[in-house]
C-alpha positions in Angstrom: 93.7 56.3 98.6 95.2 58.8 101.3 93.1 61.9 102.1 95.8 64.9 101.6 97.0 66.3 105.2 97.0 70.0 104.6 97.3 71.6 108.1 94.2 73.4 109.3 96.2 77.0 109.9 99.5 78.1 108.4 102.7 76.7 111.1 104.6 80.3 110.5 104.0 83.8 109.7 105.6 86.8 109.6 105.0 89.9 111.8 103.5 92.7 110.2 106.0 95.1 112.2 109.4 93.5 111.6 109.1 90.8 109.4 110.4 88.2 111.4 109.5 84.5 110.7 107.7 82.7 113.8 105.3 80.0 114.3 101.7 81.0 114.1 100.7 79.9 117.7 103.1 82.5 119.5 101.9 85.2 117.3 100.6 88.2 119.4 97.8 90.1 118.2 96.4 88.4 114.7 100.0 88.5 113.9 102.9 90.8 115.4 106.0 89.1 117.3 105.9 90.3 120.1 103.6 93.7 122.1 106.4 96.0 121.6 105.9 95.6 117.8 102.0 95.7 118.4 102.3 98.7 120.4 104.9 100.3 118.4 104.1 100.5 115.6 100.8 102.0 113.7 99.4 100.8 110.3 99.0 103.8 107.8 95.4 102.9 107.0 96.2 104.3 102.6 98.9 103.1 101.9 99.7 99.7 104.4 102.9 101.0 105.3 104.3 100.4 109.0 105.3 103.5 110.7 106.7 104.3 114.5 103.4 105.3 116.2 104.5 108.9 117.1 105.1 109.8 113.1 101.7 109.2 112.6 99.6 111.7 111.2 96.3 112.2 112.9 97.2 108.3 114.4 95.9 107.0 110.8 98.4 107.9 108.3 102.4 108.1 107.6 101.9 111.4 105.7 100.4 114.3 104.5 99.7 112.9 101.2 97.5 109.5 102.0 96.2 111.9 104.9 94.4 114.1 101.7 94.5 110.8 99.5 92.2 108.6 102.0 90.0 112.4 102.2 89.5 113.1 98.9 88.9 109.1 98.1 86.3 108.8 101.1 84.8 112.4 99.7 84.4 111.6 95.9 85.0 108.0 95.6 86.7 105.5 93.0 87.3 106.9 89.6 87.9 104.8 87.0 91.6 105.4 85.2 92.2 106.2 81.2 95.8 105.4 80.4 96.3 107.1 77.1 98.8 105.3 74.8 101.0 106.5 72.1 99.2 104.8 69.2 95.0 106.1 69.2 93.2 104.1 66.2 91.2 106.2 63.8 87.4 105.7 62.6 89.3 103.0 59.5 91.1 101.3 62.6 94.3 102.3 61.0 97.1 103.3 63.6 98.1 106.8 63.9 101.3 107.3 64.7 
């Protein structure tokens, strides 16, 4: 039985900044199509959005909201989110509308 010929590395990659497809061995700095994309754009550490480097707030965030959210989560840590449903069960396992 023949062994599968799975490539060890992906043949093509997607630029993290502009989304351009190109051969993986030609990509620069671990995921950018050119030095311009690697240097001209930065990635927000909260939401992952790519924005021009001049627009980054405090060198790491795309907006003031992301900066506040990051500091809030770093200080207090993640908390579970509870979603209230329209239907709630009572003590007798009956659905209350």
